[in-house]
BAFILUM-290746 format. One line per field, with one value per residue: residue in three letters; x, y, z of N, C-alpha, C in turn. Coordinates in pm, 1 decimal. Layout:
BEGIN
resn: Ala,...
n_xx: X,...
n_yy: Y,...
n_zz: Z,...
ca_xx: X,...
ca_yy: Y,...
ca_zz: Z,...
c_xx: X,...
c_yy: Y,...
c_zz: Z,...
END
This chain:
BEGIN
resn: Met,Asn,Leu,Gln,Ala,Leu,Val,Leu,Cys,Cys,Ile,Ala,Ala,Gly,Asn,Thr,Leu,Ala,Gln,Ala,Gln,Val,Val,Glu,Ile,Lys,Asn,Thr,Val,Pro,Ser,Thr,Pro,Pro,Ile,Ala,Thr,Glu,Ala,Pro,Ala,Val,Ser,Glu,Asp,Phe,Thr,Val,Leu,Glu,Gln,Glu,Met,Leu,Asp,Leu,Ile,Asn,Glu,Ala,Arg,Glu,Thr,Ala,Gly,Leu,Pro,Pro,Ala,Gln,Ala,Asn,Asp,Ala,Leu,His,Glu,Met,Ala,Gln,Val,Arg,Ala,Gln,Glu,Ile,Met,Val,Ser,Phe,Ser,His,Glu,Arg,Pro,Asn,Gly,Thr,Lys,Val,Asp,Leu,Met,His,Glu,Ile,Gly,Ile,Thr,Pro,Gln,Asn,Tyr,Cys,Ala,Glu,Asn,Ile,Leu,Ser,Gly,Thr,Asp,Val,Ser,Thr,Pro,Gln,Ser,Met,Met,Asn,Cys,Phe,Met,Asn,Ser,Glu,Pro,His,Arg,Ala,Trp,Ile,Leu,Ser,Glu,Glu,Val,Asn,Ala,Val,Gly,Val,Ala,Ile,Asp,Gln,Asn,Glu,Tyr,Gly,Gln,Phe,Tyr,Ala,Val,Gln,Ser,Phe,Gly,Cys,Phe
n_xx: -245.2,-209.0,-398.8,-347.3,-374.1,-450.5,-408.7,-580.4,-593.7,-733.9,-720.9,-849.6,-762.7,-930.6,-1147.6,-1433.9,-1398.2,-1275.9,-1213.4,-1177.5,-1078.1,-1062.1,-930.0,-933.7,-706.8,-625.1,-321.8,-26.5,197.6,503.4,527.1,413.5,578.5,780.1,675.4,811.5,1036.3,1181.6,1244.3,1358.0,1672.4,1674.6,1695.7,1662.4,1590.6,1288.8,1183.7,1097.2,871.6,713.4,667.0,520.5,288.4,199.4,134.5,-74.1,-259.5,-321.8,-421.6,-659.3,-784.6,-810.5,-981.0,-1209.1,-1265.2,-1121.6,-863.6,-509.7,-321.2,-54.7,282.2,430.9,692.8,714.3,494.2,575.7,809.5,690.3,537.2,746.1,863.6,644.1,613.4,834.6,766.2,514.7,600.8,695.1,491.6,180.7,-20.3,-219.8,-144.1,142.2,454.3,496.2,241.3,127.5,78.0,116.9,353.8,537.9,441.3,483.7,762.5,841.6,727.8,448.2,119.8,-157.1,-377.2,-314.8,-290.4,-467.5,-529.0,-428.6,-353.3,-279.3,-107.0,-38.8,120.4,208.9,479.0,425.9,324.7,252.6,267.4,28.9,-130.8,-152.3,-281.5,-522.7,-631.1,-663.1,-843.0,-1064.2,-1169.0,-1390.0,-1341.8,-1069.7,-1060.5,-1219.8,-1048.7,-846.4,-987.6,-1077.7,-1200.1,-1088.1,-821.2,-510.8,-252.8,3.5,194.8,392.0,498.6,675.4,786.5,983.1,998.1,1229.7,1144.7,1038.6,788.8,576.7,500.1,286.0,231.9,14.4,6.3,-208.4,-281.3,-366.0,-261.5
n_yy: -227.8,-325.2,-453.5,-370.8,-489.9,-300.4,-362.2,-354.7,-398.9,-448.6,-502.1,-587.5,-609.0,-775.8,-609.1,-486.9,-418.4,-580.0,-640.7,-682.4,-542.8,-512.2,-296.7,-215.1,-59.7,110.8,80.7,137.7,-109.4,-277.8,-557.3,-823.7,-859.9,-1133.7,-1330.5,-1242.1,-1427.7,-1382.1,-1105.9,-809.6,-627.3,-322.8,-33.5,230.4,529.2,597.8,786.0,1052.5,1022.2,863.3,1044.1,1228.2,1073.0,1032.7,1295.7,1336.5,1154.4,1283.4,1522.1,1431.4,1342.8,1583.9,1722.4,1569.7,1649.4,1536.5,1467.2,1481.7,1189.1,1068.8,1018.0,708.2,532.2,249.0,151.4,243.8,89.1,-165.2,-141.8,-114.6,-369.0,-517.4,-412.7,-519.2,-789.9,-801.7,-758.6,-1001.0,-1183.8,-1095.6,-1028.6,-1014.2,-1184.9,-1286.9,-1441.8,-1650.8,-1679.0,-1519.3,-1203.3,-1127.0,-1208.0,-1036.9,-789.5,-801.2,-822.1,-561.0,-399.4,-348.2,-391.3,-618.3,-468.9,-210.3,-209.5,-141.2,-169.8,-252.8,-114.7,-223.9,-202.3,-271.9,-152.3,19.5,120.7,386.2,486.4,724.5,900.5,1046.3,926.3,672.4,730.1,823.6,586.7,439.9,609.0,596.6,352.1,204.7,40.4,91.5,367.8,394.0,313.9,506.7,731.9,665.9,709.2,567.5,556.1,704.1,701.9,624.6,432.7,447.2,288.6,280.9,110.8,-36.2,-279.6,-486.0,-468.1,-224.7,-174.4,-19.1,-52.5,-12.6,41.1,100.8,122.6,124.6,249.1,279.4,471.5
n_zz: -2805.0,-2474.4,-2197.1,-1873.0,-1550.2,-1274.0,-959.1,-656.0,-321.0,7.6,356.3,677.6,1014.9,1225.2,1179.6,986.9,725.3,531.2,216.1,-139.9,-452.8,-806.0,-1042.5,-1372.2,-1597.9,-1897.5,-2057.1,-2234.5,-2277.2,-2340.4,-2308.8,-2099.8,-1799.3,-1670.2,-1385.1,-1077.2,-880.5,-655.5,-436.6,-578.9,-542.7,-366.3,-553.5,-568.2,-387.9,-251.1,-82.0,-114.3,-285.2,-118.4,97.6,-46.0,-104.0,160.3,224.9,47.6,146.2,384.2,288.9,176.5,405.0,549.3,378.1,421.2,675.7,880.6,1128.3,1063.1,968.0,1149.8,1052.8,1116.0,1252.0,1307.5,1158.7,908.3,875.0,867.8,633.8,447.4,458.3,369.0,111.4,-29.1,-10.5,-149.8,-402.8,-471.5,-427.0,-480.7,-240.5,57.8,244.1,414.9,305.6,488.5,582.7,785.0,949.7,1205.5,1333.6,1210.2,1292.1,1570.2,1571.4,1498.8,1683.0,1681.8,1792.3,1758.3,1842.3,1779.9,1510.2,1212.2,925.1,584.4,279.0,-45.7,-361.9,-698.6,-979.1,-1276.1,-1490.0,-1510.2,-1276.5,-1026.5,-709.7,-699.4,-904.8,-793.4,-548.6,-655.0,-754.4,-512.7,-380.0,-550.5,-498.2,-295.6,-53.1,1.4,9.2,236.0,448.0,428.9,498.2,751.0,1083.2,1285.0,1235.0,1312.2,1253.9,1010.3,780.2,493.8,195.1,-102.8,-385.5,-648.7,-898.6,-1078.2,-1335.6,-1368.4,-1261.1,-1025.9,-679.9,-401.6,-54.2,206.9,539.9,810.4,1131.6,1487.3,1737.3
ca_xx: -244.7,-240.2,-463.5,-265.1,-462.9,-399.2,-477.5,-592.0,-649.4,-722.5,-765.5,-860.0,-730.7,-1042.1,-1251.3,-1530.8,-1374.4,-1195.1,-1266.6,-1081.0,-1133.3,-970.1,-960.7,-843.0,-678.5,-556.4,-184.4,56.0,312.2,560.6,498.1,388.7,704.9,753.7,647.4,938.7,1039.3,1242.2,1237.1,1481.9,1739.2,1622.7,1796.6,1627.7,1530.1,1160.0,1138.0,1020.8,740.8,640.8,619.6,409.4,168.7,152.7,74.7,-201.2,-347.7,-362.7,-509.0,-791.7,-843.3,-845.9,-1105.2,-1316.0,-1285.7,-1052.7,-729.9,-409.9,-259.8,81.1,382.0,471.3,809.7,683.7,410.6,659.9,891.3,603.6,504.2,869.5,876.9,534.6,633.6,921.9,692.6,411.6,666.7,717.9,361.6,82.8,-116.8,-216.9,-75.8,289.3,498.1,476.2,100.6,80.2,143.8,131.2,490.9,602.6,399.7,553.8,904.3,868.2,667.6,310.6,29.3,-281.9,-468.9,-271.8,-292.1,-597.8,-543.5,-325.3,-393.3,-167.6,-131.3,63.3,96.3,287.1,589.6,388.3,264.4,301.6,188.4,-103.3,-214.7,-181.7,-381.4,-648.2,-682.3,-707.9,-962.2,-1173.5,-1209.0,-1459.1,-1278.4,-943.4,-1094.7,-1263.8,-932.0,-775.5,-1074.2,-1128.4,-1184.5,-1007.4,-680.1,-440.1,-107.3,18.7,325.2,380.2,615.3,668.2,901.3,981.8,1070.8,1335.5,1072.2,992.0,657.8,566.6,418.0,266.1,164.8,-25.4,-27.0,-285.5,-284.4,-423.0,-166.3
ca_yy: -183.4,-428.9,-408.1,-407.5,-472.5,-227.5,-441.4,-289.4,-485.1,-398.3,-602.9,-538.2,-706.1,-767.3,-507.8,-534.9,-361.6,-670.3,-659.1,-669.3,-495.1,-501.1,-196.6,-225.3,61.6,87.9,128.6,76.0,-175.8,-357.0,-695.9,-852.0,-916.2,-1260.6,-1319.4,-1245.6,-1535.9,-1326.2,-960.4,-750.4,-535.9,-184.1,37.7,375.1,578.6,654.9,870.3,1174.2,974.1,819.3,1161.7,1284.7,994.3,1068.1,1433.6,1314.6,1088.4,1385.5,1618.6,1364.2,1341.9,1722.4,1750.1,1507.2,1698.7,1444.8,1507.4,1411.4,1064.8,1092.3,922.8,622.7,457.3,110.2,125.4,257.4,-33.1,-275.0,-115.2,-142.3,-516.0,-564.9,-379.7,-621.0,-912.7,-807.0,-767.0,-1144.5,-1244.3,-987.3,-1085.1,-960.0,-1287.3,-1290.4,-1568.6,-1754.4,-1692.9,-1436.8,-1070.9,-1106.6,-1216.4,-914.1,-676.0,-812.8,-797.5,-421.5,-329.0,-315.7,-495.0,-623.6,-368.9,-87.2,-229.0,-132.8,-221.2,-232.4,-102.9,-253.9,-168.2,-289.9,-64.5,14.7,204.7,528.1,518.4,834.7,898.6,1096.8,826.8,561.8,775.8,828.6,448.8,404.9,689.6,556.4,220.1,230.5,-16.6,163.2,503.9,390.6,316.4,640.4,824.5,604.9,782.6,483.2,577.3,825.3,686.2,557.4,412.0,431.7,240.5,269.1,42.7,-65.2,-402.4,-482.6,-441.0,-89.6,-163.2,32.7,-117.0,76.8,-14.1,198.9,51.9,211.8,207.4,373.8,467.4
ca_zz: -2666.8,-2379.5,-2068.8,-1754.4,-1433.6,-1158.5,-853.5,-528.1,-214.5,142.4,454.7,812.9,1124.6,1323.9,1142.5,890.4,584.3,456.1,82.9,-247.5,-575.2,-913.1,-1135.5,-1490.8,-1669.6,-2018.7,-2056.7,-2339.5,-2228.1,-2449.7,-2281.8,-1959.1,-1747.2,-1599.9,-1240.2,-1002.2,-782.4,-538.8,-435.7,-629.4,-452.0,-378.3,-629.7,-558.8,-260.5,-281.7,31.7,-160.7,-330.5,0.9,164.3,-126.2,-79.2,294.5,212.6,-28.4,242.9,478.1,216.3,159.6,538.8,578.3,301.4,487.1,810.0,975.0,1158.9,979.7,1020.6,1174.8,1005.4,1224.0,1215.3,1305.6,1039.7,789.8,862.3,822.3,493.2,370.2,441.7,289.0,-26.8,-84.6,-18.8,-256.9,-534.3,-501.9,-425.0,-448.9,-149.3,193.5,327.1,408.0,255.5,595.3,611.4,896.9,973.5,1346.8,1369.5,1166.4,1377.6,1698.5,1548.7,1487.7,1789.9,1667.5,1847.3,1684.7,1884.8,1720.6,1365.7,1156.6,790.1,483.0,132.9,-136.6,-497.8,-798.2,-1089.0,-1399.3,-1495.5,-1506.6,-1152.6,-945.9,-584.4,-727.8,-974.6,-706.0,-460.2,-727.9,-754.2,-379.6,-349.8,-632.9,-458.7,-172.0,67.0,21.9,55.1,373.3,541.2,423.8,569.5,875.3,1203.3,1373.3,1197.7,1344.3,1212.7,885.1,724.0,347.5,122.6,-251.0,-435.6,-789.8,-928.7,-1182.6,-1464.7,-1367.9,-1204.5,-889.6,-579.9,-287.7,66.5,311.4,665.1,893.6,1273.4,1584.9,1851.9
c_xx: -287.2,-316.8,-377.2,-357.9,-385.9,-479.2,-471.8,-651.8,-642.1,-771.2,-766.5,-829.9,-834.5,-1148.1,-1333.5,-1503.3,-1292.1,-1261.1,-1149.3,-1151.5,-1025.7,-1018.6,-872.7,-828.4,-606.3,-425.1,-103.6,177.3,369.3,527.9,475.3,520.9,673.4,734.4,784.5,926.4,1117.8,1245.9,1368.9,1545.2,1682.7,1730.0,1772.1,1574.4,1396.9,1098.6,1057.5,879.6,650.6,583.4,510.7,283.2,110.1,79.1,-62.9,-305.7,-404.1,-445.7,-649.7,-861.6,-888.0,-971.5,-1225.1,-1342.1,-1219.9,-917.7,-629.8,-363.5,-113.9,170.4,426.6,578.9,784.6,597.8,483.9,753.7,807.7,569.8,622.3,881.0,768.7,552.9,727.2,845.1,589.4,473.0,686.1,581.8,260.6,-33.0,-108.2,-155.6,72.1,332.6,485.2,333.5,48.4,149.5,171.8,278.8,569.4,569.4,469.2,702.8,935.0,789.6,524.4,223.6,-89.4,-383.3,-439.0,-285.0,-435.6,-610.3,-425.1,-394.9,-266.0,-210.5,-11.6,25.2,177.1,405.4,557.3,318.1,333.6,223.2,47.9,-188.8,-245.3,-288.3,-518.1,-709.9,-736.9,-841.1,-1085.8,-1224.9,-1267.1,-1382.6,-1144.3,-964.8,-1143.8,-1155.9,-860.6,-855.2,-1130.1,-1098.1,-1101.6,-859.0,-623.9,-291.9,-100.3,169.7,306.9,509.7,583.2,796.3,881.1,1058.1,1165.6,1277.0,1009.7,854.8,665.0,474.6,405.4,200.9,137.8,-64.8,-87.9,-289.3,-351.8,-331.9,-199.8
c_yy: -298.3,-367.7,-454.9,-383.6,-396.8,-284.4,-368.4,-392.2,-415.1,-511.4,-536.5,-645.5,-683.2,-665.5,-560.5,-486.4,-452.2,-697.4,-641.1,-617.5,-485.7,-395.9,-209.3,-88.1,25.5,153.6,59.4,18.3,-269.0,-508.6,-716.2,-918.6,-1052.1,-1235.4,-1334.0,-1363.6,-1491.3,-1175.6,-906.7,-656.5,-397.7,-100.6,195.2,408.6,651.9,736.4,986.9,1132.8,924.9,939.3,1228.8,1202.4,1022.4,1200.2,1425.3,1246.2,1196.2,1493.6,1562.9,1367.6,1481.8,1763.9,1687.8,1546.2,1620.2,1499.8,1427.5,1280.2,1092.0,984.8,841.9,534.8,303.0,70.1,139.5,139.5,-152.2,-258.7,-146.1,-287.1,-570.6,-531.1,-478.3,-755.3,-915.8,-800.2,-915.8,-1216.0,-1140.5,-1044.0,-1012.6,-1065.9,-1277.0,-1425.1,-1681.5,-1757.0,-1599.4,-1304.2,-1047.5,-1107.9,-1091.6,-799.0,-682.2,-780.4,-644.2,-336.8,-280.9,-429.2,-504.6,-518.5,-232.0,-90.8,-221.2,-205.9,-190.5,-215.1,-135.5,-230.1,-214.7,-211.1,-90.1,108.1,356.7,572.1,634.9,825.5,950.1,995.4,707.9,604.3,783.4,689.8,405.8,481.5,653.5,413.4,233.3,169.7,56.6,306.1,503.7,385.6,446.7,739.0,775.7,693.8,701.3,511.1,707.8,817.8,601.1,539.7,385.9,376.9,236.2,206.2,11.5,-191.0,-383.8,-459.7,-303.4,-69.3,-112.9,-44.1,-15.0,-0.4,102.9,112.9,153.5,162.9,316.6,364.3,578.8
c_zz: -2579.0,-2261.6,-1955.2,-1634.4,-1325.5,-1036.3,-726.3,-431.7,-79.8,231.0,593.2,905.6,1226.5,1296.1,1029.5,748.4,501.9,325.0,-18.5,-370.5,-677.1,-1008.3,-1254.9,-1556.8,-1795.1,-2013.7,-2163.7,-2266.7,-2331.3,-2433.6,-2135.1,-1903.7,-1676.9,-1448.7,-1165.3,-903.8,-657.0,-550.9,-486.9,-522.9,-473.3,-441.6,-618.2,-422.7,-298.9,-169.6,-11.3,-211.4,-212.3,83.4,87.4,-107.6,57.7,294.3,146.6,64.9,332.7,416.5,208.6,300.8,581.1,502.2,362.2,629.2,920.1,1010.9,1075.8,1047.4,1029.0,1108.4,1127.9,1178.8,1207.8,1181.3,910.4,764.5,815.1,675.5,404.1,347.6,351.7,142.5,-96.6,-101.2,-126.6,-394.5,-576.4,-516.2,-381.8,-370.4,-14.0,287.1,307.5,354.5,358.9,642.1,723.0,896.3,1116.7,1388.0,1329.4,1249.8,1511.8,1686.4,1549.7,1585.4,1768.8,1726.4,1758.6,1720.5,1822.5,1568.4,1318.1,1022.4,700.7,349.4,51.6,-276.6,-582.5,-920.7,-1208.7,-1386.9,-1493.6,-1382.2,-1078.9,-814.1,-610.9,-799.9,-879.9,-605.0,-531.0,-729.7,-619.1,-351.0,-430.6,-602.1,-314.6,-50.0,99.5,71.3,198.1,474.4,543.6,505.6,696.9,996.2,1301.1,1353.0,1247.3,1308.8,1087.8,856.5,575.8,294.5,-26.0,-293.9,-580.6,-815.3,-1045.3,-1323.6,-1471.2,-1313.9,-1061.5,-808.0,-463.2,-177.2,156.1,431.6,759.7,1037.5,1363.6,1712.0,1947.9
END
């Protein structure tokens, strides 16, 4: 049995919750796939899984006595772009080193943007298992349950090796 790292990262733009954490889970995998050098073409529509994750975010917020985070088209678009990028290079930094240009391109200002949670998983990832990982990590949980947040965009994608990636982009509009 191989150990596959389930990597969780979060970052804040101008806030104090910028931290990273690595959680290891045991998973049977036949081999470690090679590192991708370019993003694969999207072959599936993950809209249903993204909606399930959004519902799970709002269930967690409701349990904490917070209002729901509204789905936001601009944050969703940003999360979609970031999901493709993290499949190539798992980092909060974009390939060109900045997120500000992406935010401006899709109509988000730095004042509206709060944070991003990113995750790389395995071929057995589900929205529930991904949310469990986020919620079991204090910095990720903090953004999901942040009073600053009132909007969210979610993206889930899968690379050519069957590994799932998730992005939660949080904002205040």
